[in-house]
Structures are given as C-alpha cells and as structure tokens.
DRENPA-621071 format. One record per residue (C-alpha): residue number from 1; x, y, z. Coordinates in steps of 0.25 Angstrom, whole numbers, plus 5000, padded with zeros to 4 digits. Layout:
N
+-----+------+------+------+
! num !    X !    Y !    Z !
+-----+------+------+------+
! NUM !    X !    Y !    Z !
...
+-----+------+------+------+
# end
This chain:
256
+-----+------+------+------+
! num !    X !    Y !    Z !
+-----+------+------+------+
!   1 ! 5170 ! 5361 ! 5454 !
!   2 ! 5171 ! 5358 ! 5468 !
!   3 ! 5158 ! 5353 ! 5476 !
!   4 ! 5150 ! 5364 ! 5469 !
!   5 ! 5156 ! 5376 ! 5476 !
!   6 ! 5169 ! 5379 ! 5468 !
!   7 ! 5172 ! 5378 ! 5453 !
!   8 ! 5184 ! 5381 ! 5444 !
!   9 ! 5184 ! 5385 ! 5430 !
!  10 ! 5195 ! 5389 ! 5421 !
!  11 ! 5206 ! 5383 ! 5412 !
!  12 ! 5214 ! 5375 ! 5422 !
!  13 ! 5214 ! 5360 ! 5419 !
!  14 ! 5220 ! 5348 ! 5427 !
!  15 ! 5234 ! 5347 ! 5422 !
!  16 ! 5247 ! 5351 ! 5427 !
!  17 ! 5250 ! 5362 ! 5416 !
!  18 ! 5238 ! 5370 ! 5421 !
!  19 ! 5245 ! 5373 ! 5434 !
!  20 ! 5258 ! 5374 ! 5427 !
!  21 ! 5264 ! 5362 ! 5435 !
!  22 ! 5269 ! 5357 ! 5421 !
!  23 ! 5272 ! 5367 ! 5409 !
!  24 ! 5267 ! 5363 ! 5395 !
!  25 ! 5264 ! 5377 ! 5389 !
!  26 ! 5271 ! 5387 ! 5398 !
!  27 ! 5264 ! 5393 ! 5410 !
!  28 ! 5249 ! 5388 ! 5409 !
!  29 ! 5240 ! 5400 ! 5412 !
!  30 ! 5226 ! 5396 ! 5417 !
!  31 ! 5214 ! 5402 ! 5424 !
!  32 ! 5202 ! 5397 ! 5432 !
!  33 ! 5192 ! 5402 ! 5442 !
!  34 ! 5186 ! 5396 ! 5455 !
!  35 ! 5171 ! 5398 ! 5456 !
!  36 ! 5162 ! 5395 ! 5469 !
!  37 ! 5148 ! 5396 ! 5472 !
!  38 ! 5137 ! 5393 ! 5462 !
!  39 ! 5146 ! 5394 ! 5450 !
!  40 ! 5153 ! 5381 ! 5455 !
!  41 ! 5140 ! 5374 ! 5454 !
!  42 ! 5138 ! 5378 ! 5440 !
!  43 ! 5152 ! 5372 ! 5436 !
!  44 ! 5147 ! 5359 ! 5444 !
!  45 ! 5135 ! 5359 ! 5434 !
!  46 ! 5144 ! 5361 ! 5422 !
!  47 ! 5153 ! 5349 ! 5426 !
!  48 ! 5141 ! 5340 ! 5428 !
!  49 ! 5135 ! 5344 ! 5415 !
!  50 ! 5148 ! 5339 ! 5409 !
!  51 ! 5149 ! 5327 ! 5418 !
!  52 ! 5134 ! 5323 ! 5414 !
!  53 ! 5136 ! 5326 ! 5399 !
!  54 ! 5134 ! 5312 ! 5394 !
!  55 ! 5124 ! 5307 ! 5405 !
!  56 ! 5110 ! 5304 ! 5402 !
!  57 ! 5106 ! 5309 ! 5416 !
!  58 ! 5115 ! 5320 ! 5420 !
!  59 ! 5117 ! 5322 ! 5435 !
!  60 ! 5118 ! 5336 ! 5440 !
!  61 ! 5113 ! 5333 ! 5454 !
!  62 ! 5127 ! 5336 ! 5461 !
!  63 ! 5124 ! 5351 ! 5457 !
!  64 ! 5111 ! 5351 ! 5466 !
!  65 ! 5118 ! 5343 ! 5477 !
!  66 ! 5129 ! 5354 ! 5478 !
!  67 ! 5125 ! 5364 ! 5489 !
!  68 ! 5125 ! 5378 ! 5483 !
!  69 ! 5138 ! 5385 ! 5486 !
!  70 ! 5138 ! 5398 ! 5492 !
!  71 ! 5143 ! 5408 ! 5482 !
!  72 ! 5155 ! 5416 ! 5486 !
!  73 ! 5152 ! 5431 ! 5488 !
!  74 ! 5157 ! 5437 ! 5475 !
!  75 ! 5153 ! 5447 ! 5465 !
!  76 ! 5149 ! 5444 ! 5451 !
!  77 ! 5144 ! 5432 ! 5443 !
!  78 ! 5150 ! 5419 ! 5439 !
!  79 ! 5144 ! 5411 ! 5428 !
!  80 ! 5149 ! 5397 ! 5425 !
!  81 ! 5146 ! 5391 ! 5411 !
!  82 ! 5150 ! 5380 ! 5403 !
!  83 ! 5150 ! 5378 ! 5388 !
!  84 ! 5146 ! 5365 ! 5381 !
!  85 ! 5150 ! 5360 ! 5366 !
!  86 ! 5137 ! 5352 ! 5365 !
!  87 ! 5127 ! 5364 ! 5365 !
!  88 ! 5126 ! 5377 ! 5356 !
!  89 ! 5130 ! 5387 ! 5366 !
!  90 ! 5145 ! 5392 ! 5365 !
!  91 ! 5144 ! 5398 ! 5379 !
!  92 ! 5159 ! 5399 ! 5381 !
!  93 ! 5161 ! 5407 ! 5368 !
!  94 ! 5149 ! 5416 ! 5371 !
!  95 ! 5153 ! 5420 ! 5385 !
!  96 ! 5167 ! 5424 ! 5379 !
!  97 ! 5160 ! 5432 ! 5367 !
!  98 ! 5150 ! 5439 ! 5377 !
!  99 ! 5162 ! 5444 ! 5385 !
! 100 ! 5169 ! 5449 ! 5373 !
! 101 ! 5157 ! 5456 ! 5368 !
! 102 ! 5153 ! 5463 ! 5381 !
! 103 ! 5167 ! 5467 ! 5385 !
! 104 ! 5170 ! 5482 ! 5387 !
! 105 ! 5184 ! 5483 ! 5391 !
! 106 ! 5192 ! 5470 ! 5390 !
! 107 ! 5191 ! 5455 ! 5388 !
! 108 ! 5203 ! 5447 ! 5392 !
! 109 ! 5204 ! 5432 ! 5388 !
! 110 ! 5213 ! 5421 ! 5391 !
! 111 ! 5212 ! 5408 ! 5383 !
! 112 ! 5221 ! 5397 ! 5379 !
! 113 ! 5216 ! 5396 ! 5365 !
! 114 ! 5210 ! 5405 ! 5354 !
! 115 ! 5202 ! 5398 ! 5343 !
! 116 ! 5191 ! 5408 ! 5341 !
! 117 ! 5178 ! 5407 ! 5333 !
! 118 ! 5173 ! 5419 ! 5325 !
! 119 ! 5163 ! 5423 ! 5336 !
! 120 ! 5174 ! 5424 ! 5347 !
! 121 ! 5184 ! 5430 ! 5339 !
! 122 ! 5174 ! 5441 ! 5335 !
! 123 ! 5171 ! 5443 ! 5349 !
! 124 ! 5185 ! 5445 ! 5353 !
! 125 ! 5188 ! 5454 ! 5341 !
! 126 ! 5176 ! 5463 ! 5343 !
! 127 ! 5178 ! 5465 ! 5358 !
! 128 ! 5192 ! 5470 ! 5355 !
! 129 ! 5188 ! 5479 ! 5343 !
! 130 ! 5178 ! 5486 ! 5352 !
! 131 ! 5189 ! 5490 ! 5362 !
! 132 ! 5189 ! 5478 ! 5372 !
! 133 ! 5202 ! 5474 ! 5377 !
! 134 ! 5202 ! 5459 ! 5372 !
! 135 ! 5214 ! 5451 ! 5377 !
! 136 ! 5217 ! 5437 ! 5374 !
! 137 ! 5228 ! 5429 ! 5382 !
! 138 ! 5232 ! 5416 ! 5375 !
! 139 ! 5243 ! 5406 ! 5377 !
! 140 ! 5258 ! 5409 ! 5374 !
! 141 ! 5262 ! 5395 ! 5374 !
! 142 ! 5251 ! 5386 ! 5367 !
! 143 ! 5247 ! 5372 ! 5372 !
! 144 ! 5242 ! 5368 ! 5358 !
! 145 ! 5247 ! 5373 ! 5345 !
! 146 ! 5234 ! 5373 ! 5337 !
! 147 ! 5226 ! 5382 ! 5346 !
! 148 ! 5238 ! 5391 ! 5347 !
! 149 ! 5239 ! 5393 ! 5332 !
! 150 ! 5224 ! 5395 ! 5330 !
! 151 ! 5224 ! 5406 ! 5341 !
! 152 ! 5234 ! 5413 ! 5332 !
! 153 ! 5224 ! 5414 ! 5321 !
! 154 ! 5215 ! 5423 ! 5329 !
! 155 ! 5226 ! 5433 ! 5333 !
! 156 ! 5226 ! 5442 ! 5321 !
! 157 ! 5211 ! 5445 ! 5322 !
! 158 ! 5210 ! 5447 ! 5337 !
! 159 ! 5222 ! 5456 ! 5337 !
! 160 ! 5217 ! 5464 ! 5325 !
! 161 ! 5204 ! 5466 ! 5334 !
! 162 ! 5212 ! 5471 ! 5346 !
! 163 ! 5212 ! 5458 ! 5354 !
! 164 ! 5225 ! 5457 ! 5362 !
! 165 ! 5231 ! 5443 ! 5363 !
! 166 ! 5242 ! 5439 ! 5373 !
! 167 ! 5249 ! 5425 ! 5373 !
! 168 ! 5253 ! 5420 ! 5387 !
! 169 ! 5268 ! 5419 ! 5386 !
! 170 ! 5271 ! 5410 ! 5398 !
! 171 ! 5262 ! 5399 ! 5392 !
! 172 ! 5248 ! 5394 ! 5390 !
! 173 ! 5235 ! 5401 ! 5394 !
! 174 ! 5224 ! 5391 ! 5397 !
! 175 ! 5215 ! 5401 ! 5404 !
! 176 ! 5201 ! 5404 ! 5398 !
! 177 ! 5197 ! 5418 ! 5403 !
! 178 ! 5189 ! 5430 ! 5399 !
! 179 ! 5189 ! 5443 ! 5407 !
! 180 ! 5182 ! 5455 ! 5403 !
! 181 ! 5180 ! 5470 ! 5409 !
! 182 ! 5184 ! 5466 ! 5423 !
! 183 ! 5169 ! 5460 ! 5424 !
! 184 ! 5168 ! 5447 ! 5418 !
! 185 ! 5177 ! 5434 ! 5415 !
! 186 ! 5176 ! 5420 ! 5411 !
! 187 ! 5185 ! 5409 ! 5416 !
! 188 ! 5184 ! 5395 ! 5411 !
! 189 ! 5188 ! 5384 ! 5401 !
! 190 ! 5183 ! 5391 ! 5388 !
! 191 ! 5195 ! 5394 ! 5378 !
! 192 ! 5194 ! 5403 ! 5366 !
! 193 ! 5193 ! 5391 ! 5356 !
! 194 ! 5183 ! 5382 ! 5349 !
! 195 ! 5185 ! 5370 ! 5358 !
! 196 ! 5181 ! 5378 ! 5371 !
! 197 ! 5171 ! 5386 ! 5364 !
! 198 ! 5164 ! 5375 ! 5356 !
! 199 ! 5169 ! 5361 ! 5359 !
! 200 ! 5172 ! 5360 ! 5374 !
! 201 ! 5164 ! 5360 ! 5387 !
! 202 ! 5169 ! 5372 ! 5394 !
! 203 ! 5166 ! 5381 ! 5406 !
! 204 ! 5169 ! 5394 ! 5412 !
! 205 ! 5164 ! 5405 ! 5422 !
! 206 ! 5159 ! 5418 ! 5418 !
! 207 ! 5163 ! 5429 ! 5429 !
! 208 ! 5156 ! 5442 ! 5430 !
! 209 ! 5160 ! 5453 ! 5440 !
! 210 ! 5167 ! 5443 ! 5449 !
! 211 ! 5179 ! 5447 ! 5458 !
! 212 ! 5189 ! 5438 ! 5451 !
! 213 ! 5188 ! 5445 ! 5437 !
! 214 ! 5199 ! 5455 ! 5440 !
! 215 ! 5208 ! 5443 ! 5444 !
! 216 ! 5205 ! 5437 ! 5430 !
! 217 ! 5208 ! 5450 ! 5423 !
! 218 ! 5221 ! 5451 ! 5431 !
! 219 ! 5225 ! 5437 ! 5428 !
! 220 ! 5223 ! 5440 ! 5413 !
! 221 ! 5232 ! 5453 ! 5414 !
! 222 ! 5243 ! 5445 ! 5421 !
! 223 ! 5242 ! 5434 ! 5410 !
! 224 ! 5242 ! 5445 ! 5399 !
! 225 ! 5255 ! 5451 ! 5404 !
! 226 ! 5261 ! 5437 ! 5401 !
! 227 ! 5257 ! 5437 ! 5387 !
! 228 ! 5263 ! 5441 ! 5374 !
! 229 ! 5255 ! 5450 ! 5365 !
! 230 ! 5250 ! 5445 ! 5352 !
! 231 ! 5251 ! 5455 ! 5341 !
! 232 ! 5250 ! 5456 ! 5326 !
! 233 ! 5265 ! 5456 ! 5325 !
! 234 ! 5267 ! 5444 ! 5334 !
! 235 ! 5257 ! 5437 ! 5325 !
! 236 ! 5265 ! 5440 ! 5313 !
! 237 ! 5278 ! 5436 ! 5320 !
! 238 ! 5271 ! 5423 ! 5326 !
! 239 ! 5272 ! 5409 ! 5322 !
! 240 ! 5268 ! 5406 ! 5307 !
! 241 ! 5266 ! 5392 ! 5311 !
! 242 ! 5256 ! 5396 ! 5322 !
! 243 ! 5248 ! 5404 ! 5312 !
! 244 ! 5248 ! 5394 ! 5301 !
! 245 ! 5243 ! 5383 ! 5311 !
! 246 ! 5232 ! 5392 ! 5315 !
! 247 ! 5228 ! 5395 ! 5301 !
! 248 ! 5228 ! 5380 ! 5298 !
! 249 ! 5220 ! 5376 ! 5310 !
! 250 ! 5210 ! 5387 ! 5309 !
! 251 ! 5199 ! 5378 ! 5302 !
! 252 ! 5201 ! 5369 ! 5314 !
! 253 ! 5199 ! 5379 ! 5325 !
! 254 ! 5185 ! 5375 ! 5328 !
! 255 ! 5190 ! 5362 ! 5333 !
! 256 ! 5201 ! 5368 ! 5342 !
+-----+------+------+------+
# end
C-alpha cells in the first residue's frame, strides 16, 4: 500500500528469484495487479488488521486520516478481500468454488501448488463435466518435492473429468490467478492448497468486468503455450517415486 491511494496484490515476494535476478527453479513466472482508488484503502485496512492482531486496543486511525482518493475512471468492480485462519469463514476457497460453479465457458487457473480438499476437487471436476473449459497451469520445475508429489495424486481424477493440466516447462509458476468467461478474475496470494485455504492469512482482489481482464486471459494463454500437457499416458510414464511420495504423504496433506 502507498499512502492509501495505490496497492499491489499478487504472488511477488521481496527476493531476487521473484524478478529472475537469480535462478533457483528455472524461469520464475509470477503475477500481480495494481489497484488505485477506494480499493487501495481496503488493502490498508487489511494490513492494519494484521498489524494490530495482538494489540489490546487496535489503532485504525490512519485509515480515517488518509484522504479519499479519487477513483480512476474505469468500468466494472474491484473487491479486495482477505482470509483469516482464526475464524470459520474460508473466504478464499469459497470465492474459487463460486467462480467454478457459475462459469459458463471457461475457468483458467494458475497456481504453484495443488493440494485439494474434497469440496474444491469436486468443484473443478463438476465444472469440467458440465462442459466448462477448465485448465490448470502448474510448475514444471518444482521448488519443493513434497507438494509436487501431492499434486500428482490429483491428476487422474481431474483428467478423467476433463480438466486440462499443463506444467510450465521453463520453470516455476508462482502466480495465483483465476480468470473466467472474459468477465471475472481473481489475482492475489491464495494458492490451491490447504495452507493457503485454511492455515494462512491471505488476500486477493476479485475483479468483475474491468478492462484488464482480457490482459489476464492473454497472459494465461501465453503461459499455456509454454506448458507440457499432462495426459494419462504421461502419468503412466511418469516418475514412480513421485507417485509413491504422493501416496505416502496423502494423510499429511492438510498440513501442507
């Protein structure tokens, strides 16, 4: 957040590998969006909620002291939101499931990790079974072997339902993006794994009918063109050790 008038959200952390200055896992693919106007004030409030988490008397005065920023003239709606592990509302997961359940033509997704609970896997497979083009971009070069192995255990059910899976061959995808039907998108910090959906403080921006959505879709298609497609045959020819690790680790998936 910058003075209450500009905010950024996405996957980009403060380290050299996030800008490909150093290379750890091939090319590091990431995404973020810049928000201006009232949406930035919402991110300021979310930051202060975290800052004041252990304070007996939380101080949110800075929000009222920030002058209201003139919103840029743009179509559509931007709704910033956060997700908190100390309440019962799994907002991040519910937004993703809602997009999948309402999609008519396509839902295109980028995520670094794929460790799904039953509800999210059902939403993905049900959308694909009713004819929605559901595509997932995942890393081709993993940063951690355990999540990579656990993702492998979801591949058969997703493929059988008609979900298309691509692994980014140049390196590691750290983007957290949903885009659907040329009309709505989510960009933020929320991965498709238990840690993001249940155990972490996370944030994102829901975008509806805003002018940048075609750019988000174009970026997805460009990234998709650099992926190797996962098929039943490629799974059969894949690494036995990866499959075995996934099976062994499956009971521990809610901790990852």
